[in-house]
GUGURO-342486 format. One record per residue (C-alpha): residue in three letters; residue number from 1; x, y negated, z negated. Coordinates in steps of 0.05 Angstrom, whole numbers. Each point is the difference from the previous one (the first is absolute). Example, Ala and Ser with C-alpha at 12.3 -4.5 7.8 and 13.67 -1.06 7.14 Angstrom:
% residues 2
     r     k     east    north       up
   ala     1      246       90     -156
   ser     2       27      -69       13
END
This chain:
% residues 381
     r     k     east    north       up
   met     1     1765    -1137     -683
   ser     2       68       -9      -34
   phe     3       57      -28       40
   glu     4       53       22      -49
   pro     5       52       48       31
   leu     6      -22       72       -5
   glu     7       44       45      -43
   ile     8        4       75      -12
   ala     9      -15      -12      -74
   glu    10      -68      -30       16
   ile    11      -19       60       44
   phe    12       18       47      -57
   arg    13      -39      -41      -51
   arg    14      -63        1       42
   tyr    15        2       70       29
   arg    16       38       45      -47
   gly    17      -65       27      -29
   ala    18      -29       15       68
   tyr    19       66       33       20
   glu    20        1       47      -60
   gln    21      -74       16        8
   lys    22       13       23       72
   met    23       72       26       -3
   gly    24        7       23      -72
   arg    25       42      -23      -58
   leu    26       66      -34       14
   ser    27       64       38      -15
   ala    28       46      -25      -55
   ala    29       47      -31       51
   glu    30      -58      -34       36
   gln    31      -29      -26      -65
   arg    32       67      -32      -16
   val    33        3      -34       67
   val    34      -71      -26       -4
   his    35       12      -26      -71
   asp    36       64      -35       19
   val    37      -25      -30       65
   thr    38      -64      -27      -31
   thr    39       36      -30      -61
   cys    40       62      -27       36
   arg    41       10      -74      -14
   thr    42      -62       -5      -43
   ala    43       -9      -15      -73
   asp    44       -5       75      -14
   leu    45       75        6        7
   gly    46       16      -64      -38
   gly    47       43      -56       25
   his    48       36      -64      -15
   leu    49      -17      -74       -5
   tyr    50       46      -49       35
   val    51       -1      -73      -20
   cys    52       29      -50       49
   asp    53       52      -42      -36
   glu    54      -16      -60       45
   cys    55      -76       -3        7
   gly    56      -23       47      -55
   val    57      -43       44       45
   ile    58      -10       69      -30
   thr    59        1       59       48
   glu    60      -19       72      -14
   arg    61       43       55       31
   tyr    62      -26       70      -11
   asn    63       44       62        0
   ser    64        7       47       59
   cys    65      -15       74       -4
   arg    66       64       20       38
   asn    67      -35       61       29
   arg    68       32       21       66
   his    69      -69        7       32
   cys    70      -20      -71      -17
   pro    71        2      -49       59
   lys    72       17      -58      -48
   cys    73       61       31      -32
   gln    74       48       17       56
   lys    75       36      -64       19
   leu    76       47       -6      -60
   glu    77       15       75       -2
   arg    78       14       -1       75
   glu    79       49      -58       -8
   arg    80       35       34      -58
   trp    81        8       64       41
   leu    82       24      -41       60
   glu    83       53      -34      -43
   lys    84       29       67      -21
   arg    85        1       28       71
   gln    86       35      -61       28
   gln    87       61       19      -40
   glu    88        2       68       36
   leu    89       -2      -23       73
   leu    90       52       26       49
   pro    91       23      -42       60
   val    92      -30       48       51
   pro    93      -66        3       40
   tyr    94      -59       28      -39
   phe    95      -54       44       30
   his    96      -72        7      -19
   leu    97      -32       69        9
   val    98      -71       22      -15
   phe    99      -18       73      -15
   thr   100      -74       15        8
   val   101      -39       65      -12
   pro   102      -61       21       42
   his   103      -69      -16      -28
   gln   104      -16       75       -5
   leu   105       42        0      -64
   asn   106      -43      -52      -34
   pro   107      -42       52      -38
   leu   108       63       25      -35
   phe   109       22      -70      -18
   leu   110      -68      -13      -31
   thr   111        1       66      -38
   asp   112       70       -6      -30
   pro   113       31      -67       17
   lys   114       60        7      -46
   thr   115       23       66       31
   leu   116      -12      -23       72
   tyr   117       32      -69       -7
   thr   118       61       34      -32
   leu   119        2       48       59
   leu   120       -4      -58       48
   phe   121       60      -33      -33
   arg   122       41       64       -2
   ser   123      -14       21       72
   thr   124       17      -69       26
   ala   125       65       -4      -40
   glu   126       23       70       20
   thr   127      -16      -14       73
   leu   128       41      -64        2
   leu   129       59       27      -39
   thr   130        2       64       43
   ile   131       -3      -34       68
   ala   132       48      -56      -20
   ala   133       51       51      -25
   asp   134       -3       39       66
   pro   135       63      -15       41
   lys   136      -43        2       63
   his   137      -34      -63      -25
   leu   138       34      -44      -51
   gly   139       43       48      -40
   ala   140       -3      -42      -63
   lys   141      -29       -3      -70
   ile   142      -50      -56       -1
   gly   143      -37      -38      -54
   phe   144      -71      -28        4
   leu   145      -61      -20      -40
   ala   146      -71       23       13
   ile   147      -64      -37      -19
   leu   148      -67       36       -4
   his   149      -63      -30       30
   ser   150      -64       40       -1
   trp   151      -48      -46       36
   gly   152      -18      -26       69
   gln   153      -27      -69       17
   arg   154      -72       24      -12
   leu   155       18       28      -69
   asp   156       -6       71       27
   leu   157       50       53      -23
   his   158       63       -4       42
   pro   159       61       27      -37
   his   160       66      -23       29
   leu   161       70      -20      -22
   his   162       38      -62       20
   val   163       74       16        2
   ile   164       56      -52        2
   val   165       68       27       18
   pro   166       67      -33       18
   gly   167       26       17       69
   gly   168       55       48      -19
   gly   169       29       40      -58
   leu   170       61       32      -31
   ser   171       38       55       36
   pro   172       -3       69      -34
   asp   173       67      -12      -33
   gly   174      -19      -70      -22
   gln   175       60      -31       35
   arg   176      -36      -36       58
   trp   177      -61      -41       14
   ile   178      -37       30       59
   ala   179      -43      -53       34
   ser   180      -63       16       40
   arg   181      -15      -36       65
   arg   182      -24      -70      -13
   asp   183      -66       13       36
   phe   184      -12       74      -18
   phe   185        4       40      -64
   leu   186      -26       71        8
   pro   187      -45       33       52
   val   188      -72       -4      -23
   lys   189      -23       63       36
   val   190       52       41      -37
   leu   191      -19      -33      -66
   ser   192      -74       13       14
   arg   193        9       75       13
   leu   194       43       12      -61
   phe   195      -45      -42      -44
   arg   196      -61       41       22
   gly   197       36       65      -11
   lys   198       25      -17      -70
   phe   199      -67      -27      -23
   leu   200      -42       57       26
   asp   201       49       53      -25
   glu   202      -12      -27      -70
   val   203      -75       -1       10
   arg   204        1       73       22
   lys   205       43       18      -60
   met   206      -50      -34      -46
   ala   207      -56       40       33
   arg   208       36       66      -12
   gln   209       12      -20      -73
   gly   210      -73      -18      -10
   gln   211       13      -71      -20
   pro   212      -65      -40       -8
   ile   213       14      -53       53
   phe   214      -54       24       49
   pro   215      -73      -22       -1
   arg   216      -50       57       -2
   arg   217      -15       -1       75
   leu   218       75       10       16
   asp   219       18       49      -55
   pro   220       47       52       30
   lys   221      -29       57      -42
   ser   222      -75      -14        5
   gln   223        1      -33       69
   pro   224       59       32       37
   ser   225      -28      -12       69
   ala   226      -12      -74      -13
   tyr   227       69       -6      -31
   arg   228       34       31       61
   cys   229      -38      -44       49
   trp   230       17      -62      -41
   leu   231       74       19       -2
   asp   232        1       12       75
   glu   233      -28      -70       11
   leu   234       55      -29      -43
   tyr   235       54       35       39
   ala   236      -31      -25       65
   ala   237      -13      -71      -24
   pro   238       51      -56       13
   trp   239       41      -18      -61
   val   240       20      -72        9
   val   241       68      -26      -19
   tyr   242        7      -72       24
   ser   243       66      -37        2
   lys   244       -4      -75        6
   pro   245       56      -42       30
   pro   246       56      -19      -48
   phe   247       -8      -63      -40
   gly   248       36      -63       21
   gly   249       43        4      -63
   ala   250        2       33      -68
   glu   251      -30      -60      -36
   arg   252      -56       -6       50
   gly   253      -13       74       -5
   leu   254       -5       -3      -75
   gln   255      -49      -58        2
   tyr   256      -42       41       49
   leu   257        5       61      -44
   ala   258      -24      -39      -61
   arg   259      -67       -7       35
   tyr   260      -10       75       -9
   thr   261       28       15      -68
   his   262      -53      -28      -47
   arg   263      -60       -2       46
   val   264      -68       25      -23
   ala   265      -55       31       43
   ile   266      -32      -67       16
   ser   267       18      -71      -17
   his   268      -49      -53      -23
   asp   269       11      -44       61
   arg   270      -31       55       44
   leu   271      -65       -1      -40
   lys   272      -52      -45       31
   arg   273      -65        7      -38
   leu   274      -52       43      -34
   asp   275      -61        4       44
   asn   276      -62       41      -20
   asp   277       41       48      -43
   arg   278       51        7       55
   val   279       74      -21       -1
   val   280       23      -36       63
   phe   281       75       -1       14
   asp   282       50       -9       55
   trp   283       41       56       30
   lys   284       52        3       55
   asp   285      -12       49       56
   tyr   286       70       24       21
   arg   287      -30       40       57
   asp   288      -32      -62       30
   asp   289       60      -46        7
   asn   290        0      -16      -75
   lys   291      -66      -37        5
   val   292      -30      -22      -67
   lys   293      -70       27       -8
   val   294      -53       -1      -54
   met   295      -27       61      -38
   ser   296      -60        5      -46
   leu   297       -5       56      -52
   glu   298      -51       15      -54
   ala   299       31      -23      -65
   val   300        0       70      -30
   glu   301       35       27       62
   phe   302       50      -57       -3
   leu   303       17       18      -72
   arg   304        6       74       19
   arg   305       50      -17       53
   phe   306       39      -47      -45
   leu   307        4       52      -56
   met   308       24       54       48
   his   309       67      -36       -1
   val   310       10       -1      -75
   leu   311       65       38      -11
   pro   312        8       53      -54
   ser   313       26      -28      -66
   gly   314       75       -6        0
   phe   315        7       15       74
   his   316       58      -37       33
   arg   317      -20      -30       67
   ile   318       70      -27       17
   arg   319       55       53        2
   tyr   320       74        0       18
   tyr   321       38       56       35
   gly   322       68       22       24
   leu   323       53      -54      -12
   phe   324      -53      -43      -34
   ala   325      -22       53      -51
   asn   326       -1      -34      -67
   arg   327       54       40      -35
   his   328       56      -15       50
   arg   329      -26      -62       35
   ala   330       50      -50      -28
   ala   331       61       43       16
   asn   332      -25       17       70
   leu   333      -15      -73       17
   glu   334       69      -20      -24
   arg   335       31       54       45
   cys   336      -42      -22       60
   arg   337       20      -73      -10
   tyr   338       73       19       -5
   leu   339       -2       40       65
   leu   340      -38      -57       34
   gly   341       52      -49      -22
   val   342      -44      -40      -47
   pro   343       16       24      -71
   gln   344      -41      -34      -53
   glu   345       37      -22      -62
   pro   346      -35       26      -63
   leu   347      -21      -52      -51
   pro   348       48      -10      -58
   glu   349      -26       33      -63
   ala   350      -14      -67      -33
   asp   351      -40      -25       60
   ala   352      -39       65        5
   ala   353      -17       -3      -74
   ala   354      -22      -72        7
   asn   355      -45       18       59
   asp   356      -31       57      -38
   glu   357      -13      -45      -60
   ala   358      -30      -54       44
   ser   359      -45       51       34
   glu   360      -26       24      -67
   thr   361      -13      -70      -27
   glu   362      -28      -30       65
   gly   363      -74      -13       -6
   trp   364      -48       16       56
   glu   365      -10      -74       14
   glu   366       75      -11       11
   arg   367        4       64       42
   met   368      -58      -21       43
   leu   369       31      -67       13
   arg   370       69       29       16
   leu   371      -25       55       46
   thr   372      -59      -33       35
   gly   373        9      -74       -9
   val   374      -69       -4      -32
   asp   375       -3      -34      -67
   pro   376      -59       29      -39
   thr   377        9      -53      -55
   leu   378      -10      -58       48
   cys   379      -56      -45      -25
   pro   380      -60        4       49
   ala   381      -15      -73      -13
END
């Protein structure tokens, strides 16, 4: 028995054939993920030789695949993203909301993930912007970012969005900053009802238009009775919008947020072993006081669950809305800081040009050292 740490790549190498024999040929997007994950930091992708200038030890460093589904390639990208967002923080409390859809919708997400994930983003954004703009609640235009996660702790399908939003926004005329309560942002029951209504209205519209998002057993034309029963269940099911307490500060909130931005379905440190063609891994049971438990899945089933979370090519899993929408983000942030009494001086043109040039010429080794404190060129001897 090998005592080397178990990695996703090894499971793919050993069981890809068995997976395709049972589940069918991989899609183009899945093939890309499997190729990248199995070749990441191997000789297949090439690399570099580092020679220590003190002891002469030669060290091989293989290239990374940089695929967003690879557990090995997220740390540097996460730190680069975090560095950019730190420049955009406002000196107000930040709230963390989670929008979750009922499991009855999972067949649609499996049939057409791109359409359904897009609908999840749109329904969430419209819900937040509408309720926040209502004078009965906040009466302000807000900005926020949303991060898609499609998995649960057991690798099952569990589509949900993590939303990070400052506690307040601009007045309709843009002349005042309207702050929320420090311990409360928006009523979750109101958010839940509007979120459900917007999402299901779009689903019903797609059904009337005959869009191919429904599996055969729920097809509105060929199975109208099953479709109506399914829709009734969705209207009756609880739609969970969870609001966590505000962070202890903007910096702390951003550090917490960074844990969610570049996460993959399962990290290597949760994998325990391969045992009789079964993958054994840890999972946290949130319904049982967050106890850490152990799950064992057949290797083919493990790969099926992992590949369920491969996003469509080019799909953006981090999106920005309202005041933080990309086109007007800089101007809106400048306005917010001015109204909050903390205007940020823009960089002089010469300094900005120097920063851009440094960013372009900075190697990944220097960037890793600057952002994480880890020196990848350090001699192991």
